[in-house]
C-alpha positions, 0 to 999 in steps of 0.5 A: 871818167868815162863812167862818171857821166853815167853814174851822174845821170843815173841819180839826177834822173832818179824817180824820187824826183830832183826836189827830193834829192841833192848830189854832191860830187867830190873831185879828188884831185882828178886828171882825167877830164873829171872836173869838166864834165862836172861842171858840164853836169852841174849847167845840165842840172843846175841846183841839183849838183854841187861840186867840191874840190880838193887835192888828191887824198889817195883813196875813197875815205876823204872824198866820202868824208868831205861829201858827208860834211856837206850833206843836208838830206835825211839819207845818204847814198854812197855812190863810187863814180864808176858804179850807176843806180836803177831808175827807182832805187833811191825812191824805193829805198826811202820808202822801205826806210820810212816804212819800216823805221829802219837806219840803213836799207841795202839794194840789190847789187848787180855785177856788170862786165864780169864784176862779182856782187854780193848775193847771199843777203839778197835772196828775198826782201827784209822789211826789217832785220839785223846783222845776227839774224841775216846776212847783211854783215857779208856786204861792208861796202858802203853803198847803201842808204843810211839815216843822216841822224845815225851817222851823225849821232855816232860821229862817224866817218871813214878812216884816211889812213887805210887804203882798204878795209876803211868801208867795214870800219865805217858800216860795221858800227852802223849796222850795229847801232841801227834801229833796223836794218832793210833789204831791198832784193825785189828791184835791182838798186846798184850796178857795179861795174867791172872797169875795162882798165880794172882801175876799181880801188878795191880790185887794184890794191895788193899785198897782204900789208894793207890788209893786215893793217885794216884787220886787227882793228875790224877785229877790235870793233867786233870784240868792242861792240858784240859781247861773246856769244853766237852773235859774235861768232856769226859775225866772225864767220865772215871776217874767218873766211872772205878776209882771210881768203883775200889776204891768202890770195896775196900771200903766195905772191910774196918773197918768203921773209914777208910770207912768215911775217903776214902769216905770224901777224895773221895768227895773232890777229884772228886769234881772239875771234876764234874758239873751236866751238865755232868749227860746227858753223864753218865749212871744211875747207874753212876750218881746215884754212884756219888750222894752218894758219893758227899753227903758222904752216905756211908750205901747207898754207901755199899748197892750199891755196893752190888747190883751191884755185885748182878746185874753183877751175875744175868741174868735178868736185873733190871726192870723198873717204867714207869712214864709219859713218863720216864723210871727209873731203880728200883736201890735201893733207888728210890723214898724213902723220907727219902734219896730224892735221884732224879729221875735223877739218875735213869732215863734210857729212852735214854739207854732202849734196843730196840728189833725187829724181821722181820718175812716178808718182801715182794714186792707184785706190788707197795706195801711193806709188812712188819710184825715182832714185836718191843718192848723196853726192860724191858717195857710192851707193854701197850699203844702201839703207834709202827709205821713205819718210811720211810726216804729218806738217802740223803734229810732226807724227811720223812714219818710216817705211820700207823701199825696194832698192832699185838699179840706176844706171847713169844716174849723176852721169851729167855732173862731175864729168861723170866721175862718180858712180851712183848704179845703185840708187833707185827706189820703189815704194808703195804707201797704202794709207790703211796700213802705212801708220804701223799697221793702221790707217793713216790719221787726217793731216797734211803729210809730207814725203821725204826720203832718208837717203842712205850708203855707207853708213851716212844718212840724209833726208830731203823732200822729194818732187821738186825733181821730178819726170816731165810725165809726173805732174806736180798738179793738185789730184784729189781722189775719193776712195773707200776704206774700212772707216768710209770714203776718204779724200786723199789729194797728192800735191806739191808745194809752193814754191819748192814743188815738193810732194805732199799727200792731203788727207781729209781735205786740209788744204783741197776740199771736195765739193769745189771740185764738183760743179755745173755747167748751167745746162738744165734741159728736157732731153730731146730723146726722152721729153719727160727725162730732165738732163744735169751736166757738170764737170768732175775735178776729182782725178778718181771716185768709186764708180757709181757713188756720184748720185742726184739725191732729191726729196720732195716736201712730203718726205718722198725721196730718189736717187738717180745715179751721174754717168761720167763724160769724160772729165764730166758727167750727166744726170738724167732725171726721169721725172714720170718716177717721181711722185707728186710734191715739190721736189729739191735736190743736191748732187751726193759723193759720200758724205760730201753734197753739192746743191743742184743749181735752180731750173731755168725759169722758161724751162716748159713743163713736161707732160705725161699720162699715169693711169689714163690720167695727165701729170706735170713737171715745171719749175715751182714758182716759190724755188727762188734761186734753189732747184724746185721741181713740182711734180703734179697730177693736172686738175681736170676741173681747172683744165677744163675752165681755162680752155672755156674761158679761152 
């Protein structure tokens, strides 16, 4: 109490319906009014809630086991009394399990009241995954949906002799033996509440002793269930980082003898999990921490814990030492001869952040103009070697182009309280598609644009465009340009969802014809009764002046062309029908090798009449033209005309 009421109601009111649900509440010897409140709720939801009471066990294992013993459903979900469910959580999780044939479903967890919640595994929905190809192993709490047949087949129950870590010994084997694991990240399923009195069991269980009691058993669980190799290393990564950090946070508060004893036990415990080849997959801080643990360097560990605490409160990242193309974080004891900690424990080269900003991205003719700045976080812009990279997405063909390095005063001033300066991070680049391929033209394809940012012998590559000036558009802009090989289509656009620039050459994703359309207005010009007007819109960003034309051909093989006039983002075509020889004329809009059929003429379009060499002529929609453009041009038959007049 008082959290219990919201917890139970959130379960009872689930959208899955009470006919599909049973709620088992285990009162583990409460003394705060929980028993009375459970009786009241059982009366509010008759037949839905079953209450079981037992002597206080001192932990969550016994009540969870009791609840599991009484469960009858196809699935079970463990819910702590201070947390609560989203209204559709169970319905959505059960549906995901049934659809994908999975035995465990992780629903997105949201922290409430300042309580932290696991996040790395909830970046996207994962219909069916496992512990080796995802981050699900980084959450081992039992607040998940389990297929009950899996738990019964494995005989899984929570160990009752542990004050903490009991959930890992339950969830771990369930993960390992599940037919599959689903992740529901698109809905807030579980709300994880920070109690005002900070009475959550996981928050108030202190000291190294209970952690050193469960950790060896967890290590044995991994060793027994997962053979050596990348899979085991992936799981070990979690325990060698998360568990050790938590344990060291308690170690600093204990007396010296207990610290020495705990460190020795910890070093022995992790020995079977760690091997040197794992270091590449670990952060530098984790590598340093493990080195100090394995070598039982207690004083250094205590100093490192203090350093990490201060670092977490600081707004400034740790500076780096750049040496022979490597960036070494200036963590404690770097190159201290008395400690002799290897440089590998400080190497953050692969983890350096990359910053970029695009201030210009513009196609002018056959040339793409780019400008902006890019730098490696914490690495001063000295000996800059930044260059541009074009890489064709399907073939992998790439070309590296030089850039002009420019000054970038103020770059980086908005982070790290301005501690680091990047005054020479600017770049300007031009990419002429007719010469960018080592002097020749770029082939058709999707050319992804990257920046190879280099300084002091370190180079990192990054796609550019996601961070750009407000006046730099990311919308697709298609240009038609004349080249020695004919007219080519170029579209500069940004990808979704990341917003990085790509140059589409040859209409791989952006076809030209859909960018030319008529707006349905076809009429005789107001200022010239024998000129047919057709209007439309052109969504091309640019094209050669005069190349957009209406081309006509009649049934006798005669041809005619009339240039379009640009009007804002549209165009106007005027067809002087008096210049057309007799016949039925059909037409299309042409630019380069592309064409779009002209729309059909309105059936109610009045004939145009004129005289040619003193004889009457006319132009009107052809009766047999259907929906296509068909204009009949002919000399008036005088005999028929006179006959029609006499008849009338």
